[in-house]
Every structure is written in structure tokens, then in C-alpha cells.
N, C-alpha and C positions, 0 to 999 in steps of 0.2 A: 564278437566285437561289441563293446559297450561304449557309451558316450555320456557326457553330462556337460551342461553349460555352466560357466562360472565367471564371476567378475574379478579381474586381477587387481586387487587393491594395494599390491606391493609397489606399484609405480604409477604415480599420477601424471597425466599428460599435461602439456602446456596450457590446454584449455580447461584444466581442473577436472577433467573427466577421467574415467578409468576404462581400460579396454576389456571387452567381453571376449572370452575365449571358449573353445570347446575342447574338453579333455577326451581323448580317445584311448580306450584300453583294448589293445590287440595283443600281439606277442609282447610288446612293451607299451609303456604309457607315453603318449606325446600330446602336445597341445597345438591347436590351430587357432589362428586369429580370425575373427569374423569380420574385421575391418570396421567394427562398430564400437564406439565408446559411449559410456553413459554417465550421468550424474547420479551419485548414490542417493541423493534426496529425491530423485525422480523415478524411483523403482517401486513397482507395485508389490503386493503380498506374495505373488508368484515369482518374484525376481525379475519380471519382465519390465521394460521401460513403460512409463505411463504415456510417453509420446507415442501416438498411434503409428506414425510412419516407422519409427525405430522398432516398435513392437512387432509390426507386420513383417519387417525385414528379417528380424531374428526368428520369428515363427516359420518363415519360409525356409531359412537356412536349416533350422532344426528338423523340419519335415524331410528335407532332402538328405540330411546326414542320417536320420533314422532309417530311411529306405535303404541307403547304401549299407549301413551296418547289418541290417537284417538279411540282405541278399548277397553279402560277400563274406565267406569264411576262408580261413587259411590264406589270406592275402599278406604278402610281405609288408612290413611296416612302411618301408620307403614308398612302395607302390600305393598303399592305402593313403599315405599322406598326400602324394601327388594327386590322386583321384579326388580326394575330399577337398583339397585346395581349389581344384578346378570347379567342383560342384558348388562350393559356397561363394565362388567368385572372388576369393582373395587373390588367387593367382590370375592376374589379368592376362588378356591375350598378349603374348610376347611381341614386343616391337622387334623389328628386323635386326637391330644391332645389339640386342641384349645377349649376355653370355649364355643364358639358359636356352635361347634360340639356337645358338651355335652348338651347344651341347646336344640338343635334340637332333640336329642335323648330323652331328658326328656319330651319334648312336645309330641313326638310320643308315649311315653309309658303311657301317661296319657290322659284320655278323657277330653278335655278342652272345656269350653264354648267359644264362639267367643270373648267376652270381655276379658277373661283370656288369650286367644291366643294373642290378641293385646297387652296386658300388657307385656307378655313375649317377644314379638317381639320388643316392645319399649325398654325393658331392654337390649336386645342384641344390639340394636342400640346405647344405652347410653354407654355400656361397650366398644363397638367397637370404638365409638367416643373418649373415654378416652384412651383406650389401644388397638389399632387395632391389631387383630390377637393374643391376649394374650393367652398363654397356661393356662389351668385350674390349673396346678400344680404351676404356677407362682403367683397365687392369694394368698397372705398371709395377715396377720393382718395389715401390713403397707400399702399394696395396698388398703385394704378396707378403712382405714382412709383417704388416699389420694383421693380415689374415692368419698367418702362422702363429703370431704372438697371441691373438685372440683364442685360437684353438688350444694353445698351451695353457692359457689361464682357465679354460674350461675343463682341464684335466686330461686332454687327449695325449697319449704317449707319442713319442717321435715316429714310430712306424705307422700309426694311424694317421698322423698329420701328413706324413710323406705320401700316403696313398691319395689323399685328397689333393695335395699339391701336384702330384704327378698327373692326376686326371685333368686338373685345370691346365697344366702345361700341354698335355696331349691335345686338348680341344683347341688351344690357342695356336699350336703348331699346325694343326689340320686346317684351321681357318685361314692362317697366313699362306698356306700352300695354294688355297683357292682364291683368296682375296687378301691383299696386303692391308691388314687391319691396323697393326701397330708394331713397334719394335718388340722383340722378345723380352718380356719382363723377367724371365728366368736366366737371361744371359750371364748375369753376374751374381745369381743367387744359388747357393748350394742347398739342396734338399737333404736335410739330415736324416739318417737312418740309424736306429739303435740295433746293435748286435744282440740277438735274442739268446745267444749262447749255444753250446753244443747240446743237441737233443738225443744223441745216441746212447744206448745202453752199453755198459761194460760187458765183457764176455761172461763174467760171473753172474751179472743180473740177467743176461739173456738166457743162460743155462738154467737159472732159477725159474724163469718164466716158462722155458721149454719143458721142464720136469714138473711144473706146478700141477697139482691135482685139485681141480675145482670141486667145490661142494654144491654151490648153487648155480643156476642156469646163467645168470648174468656174468658170473666169473668165467664160466666156460666160453661164452660168446666173446667176451672181451679178449681173452687169451687167444682164441682161434682167429679172430680178425687180425690181431697183430702178427701172428705167425703166418697167416695167409699172405699178408702184404710182404712180409719178409721173404717168403718162398718165391714170390713173384716180382722180385727186384724192387721192392718198395713201391708197389703199384698204388696209385692214388685212389682214395675211397670213391670219389665221384665217378671215376672210370669203372670201378667194380659195379657200382649201382646201375650204370647205364648198359651193362652187357646183357646180351641174350645168348641163346645156345648157338646162334650163327657165328658168334665170335670164337668158338672152338673149332679149329681147323687142323686136322692131322696132328692132334696131340699138343697143339699150341694155342695160346690166346692171341688172336690177331685183332687189333683195334687201333683206333686213332685217339690219342690223348685229348680230352676235352679242352684242356688249358692251352695247348699249342697246336693241335691239329696234326701232330706228327704221328706217323704210322709206327706201331710197335708189333713185335712178334716174340712172345715169351713162351719158352718151353714149359709145359706143365709137368713139373717133377712129381714123383709119386706122393710126396708129403702134401703137396698142394692139391693133388687129385683127390686125396681122402677128404679134404675140407670142401672141395667143390661138390663131391657126392653128398656130403653131410648136410650142406645147406642148399641143395639143388632146388631151383624154382620150377614153376610150370611154364610160364611165359618168359620171365627174365632168367638169367643164368643163376641168380641167387634168390632164395625165398624172401630174405629180408628186404630186398629191393621191391617186392611186390606189395608189401603192406606197410612200409614205412618210408618216410622222406629221407633225403640225404642228411639234412640237419639232425633229424631225430636219431638216425643211426650213429652219426658222428658223436653226438652228445652221449649217447648210451655207451659207446665203446670207450670214449675218453674218460668218462666218469668211472666206468668199471675198471679200467687200467689203473687209475689212481688209487682205487680201493682194494686192489688185489693184495692178498696176504693170508695169514692164518686166522682162523676164527676161534674165538674163545667166548665162554659164557660166564658172566658175572651175575649169578642169580638168573633173573629173567632178561638181562641185558646182553646183547650180542656185541662183542668187541672185535674189531678187525686190526690185526697187526700188519701195517703196510710193509711191503717188501720191495717196492719199486720207487724210484725217485719222484719228487713232486712234479717234475717237468714232463713225465711220461705222457704220451698221447699216441694216437694212431700213426701220425706222421713220423714218429720216432723210429718206426720200422725201416723207413727209407734211409734215414741217417745211420741206423745200426747196420743195415746191409752194406752200405758203402764203407763204414769203419771196419767191419769184420773183413771185408774183401781186401782192403788195404793192408790190414794186419797180417794176412796170410800170403801176401806177396803178389796179389793180382795187380797188374800194371794199371796206372791211373787212367790211361787212355781207354782201357777196357771197362773200367768202372764208369767213366763218363758215358761211354756208349750204352752201358746197361741202364743207367739212370735217364738216358735221353738227353744228356747235356752235349754241348758241342765238343768234338774231339779236336782240341787245339783251336786255332783261330777260325773265324767264320769262313774265310776264303779257302783254307786248307780243307775244311769240313766238306766243301762241295766236291773235292777230288777223292774223298775216301769212300771206298766201298766196304761198309762194316761187315765183318765176318761174324755172322750170328753164332757160329760154332764156338767162337772164343767166349762169347757172353754165356752160352749154355754151360760150357765147361767151368767158367768162373762161378756161376750160380750153384752148380753142383758141389764145387769145392767149399763154398760158403756154407751151404746146408750141412755138408759132411763135417764141418768143423764143430757143429753142435754135438755130433755123436762121437767125436774123438777119432774119426776115421783119418 
């Protein structure tokens, strides 16, 4: 993690001074406000203010930031931003009624996964950037509209904006259940969501992937990960990464999905068993989970899938002829399993059960005892469709 101090001369404040910021280079680049503004005519050769008080304050901030950067590696950007804002004193002690205070209480009251914690931390950063220190009671429907429009102007797509808005709504609803803070600002506001389109492969594309003969290791790994997910009912990568040998029980993968906490029991078909043995780990179920992070594996697989194809050489240059659509990613295996299952006549209820979706309405679901044998038979038929059985 690297840092540098700079004076933002793009925007002059009302007192004719310019804000001093600190640029942090971590996984991404982001800037922090020091809360100090300077007169450009009052800067020394080292870029520090000639004013002794301002110079001392900035040196104290830089010293604290340097220590943090030297002692914290592989920290998510959102967490690093929050920690550094606390350190440099820009993030003041939250007053009781501030939105960020309620967001912290909401996170403390709920058992959150690391990815969810990061999403809520990023939500707090977005709200603070738009309305620093805003009280939860000040968030009304007009504020929601302005916040959404502000994010749109900054280039955020509808689905990204909807995540932040839903998180704000969740915090407000939780706060209102415990204290009647204010009327629901989302009562008459519809959070827009963009349809990302169908992510499934066609049967022809799936067969091309199934019969693909990789030349390089990254091609083999990407193909294997997609097929492993397909063989295991479109299993989520985060769940694969978290598994140990204890999750294998009587020829089945038994686990709770990290996203929902729901219990799953998936039969390990022979095709999946081959890949489990191929990538067997020592402590974790898979070797790649022992030496790589979830994000690293996801990026590796998704990039590899997009580049799969034939290799040709133009002199010294290697050319890849892509064979799969641009939208291909690890998650496409889940869509593909469901699409193939539907195309060969598997009842939609069984498909829903296999994917872990609710079978019918929520009330009905509570009365249904899912027959795992139906899911096992469905998965076997889906895999056999690849072989023309």
C-alpha cells in the first residue's frame, strides 16, 4: 500500500484555499481528505504549509498514514478507507443520530459475510461522500432521488446503484423497527434494476467446452472449474473455496451456502469426483483454496473462460481464437445447468430445488419435504445430456 500527499487545485474553496488530500494506492486508487486547506502562496519548498500549526497537523497525519500503510497488506479498499479516515481524524466520532452510526449498529446486529460487510462499508462511504454526517432522520424521498441521480452522473450502472439504495433502505427499516426515526423515504420510490441478460451457454457451446482440449494450464483450470460447478448443480465459487474434507459425507457434498445459510446435500457424480481428486487439497477440499483468495480465483477463472479457444501463431505472436461468448463467467455454469435441465424436461420445481430457490411461494415451501433423489436423478440426466446418453 502506497500513499502521497497532494493539494487539489481543481476546486478552490470559499476562503480561497485549496484542500489537501492523501492519495492511497492499494488494490485501487482512492483519495482521503485531511480536513486541512492551504493557501498556495503559503507553501514551502517541500509542499508543506509555512504555517507551523498546519504543517505540524499534516506531518502528524502523514506519520500515522505511513505506519498504517507499512503494517497493513491485502486490506480491502473499503476497510482501508474506513480505517484511515478514523486515523487521520476526518471521520469524526459519529453522533447518535447519524446514518453511519445506524449502519454500524445494523452490521453489528447481523452476522455478515466478508463480502456483505465490504458492500455495506462501501455504502457508508458513498453516503458520506454525497452527504457527510447526514442524520438518518434527514433522509427523505427527495434525498434518495438526489443520491440516485448523483450516482448516475458518476457513471454507476443501475444494478450498482440499486445495491447502495437497497442497503440504505435496509438500515432505515431496521432503525425504524427499533426506534421510530422517520417515515420510510422509499415508500414511493422504486429502485431500478437492470436486466443483465441471459448468461447460459447454448448446448452447442457447452459441448464445445466439454470436448475442449486445453494446451496451457490456465485453459485447463478455467474449463475444469466451469464443468465442476456444472456437475455440482451450479455451485457457488465462494462455497467451493470454503469447503474442507469434512464436507464430503457418504459420497455427497454437505454444506451450508454462505449467501443464504441454507443446507445443501449434492451427490458427487463420477465426473465431479474426478475433478475433486485432481484438485484435492491438504487442509481444504481444493488445493486452489489453500494458496489463493476467492477474488484471485474468480478473476483467474473468468478471464480464462473469456479467452478459451484455439491457439495460432503469427510469427512470434500467439493468437487466441475465442470460442465462447463475451458474457461467459464462472456463474454461467449455474444458468447453464438450469437451462439444460429445463430443455430436457426436468420439472421447474425440481430445478428450483436443485438451485436452492424456493419451491413455489414461501408459505408452501415450508410444507414441502424435498426429495433429494429427484434432484440427484435430474443432475444425472443433465450430465448425461452432454454425452448424448
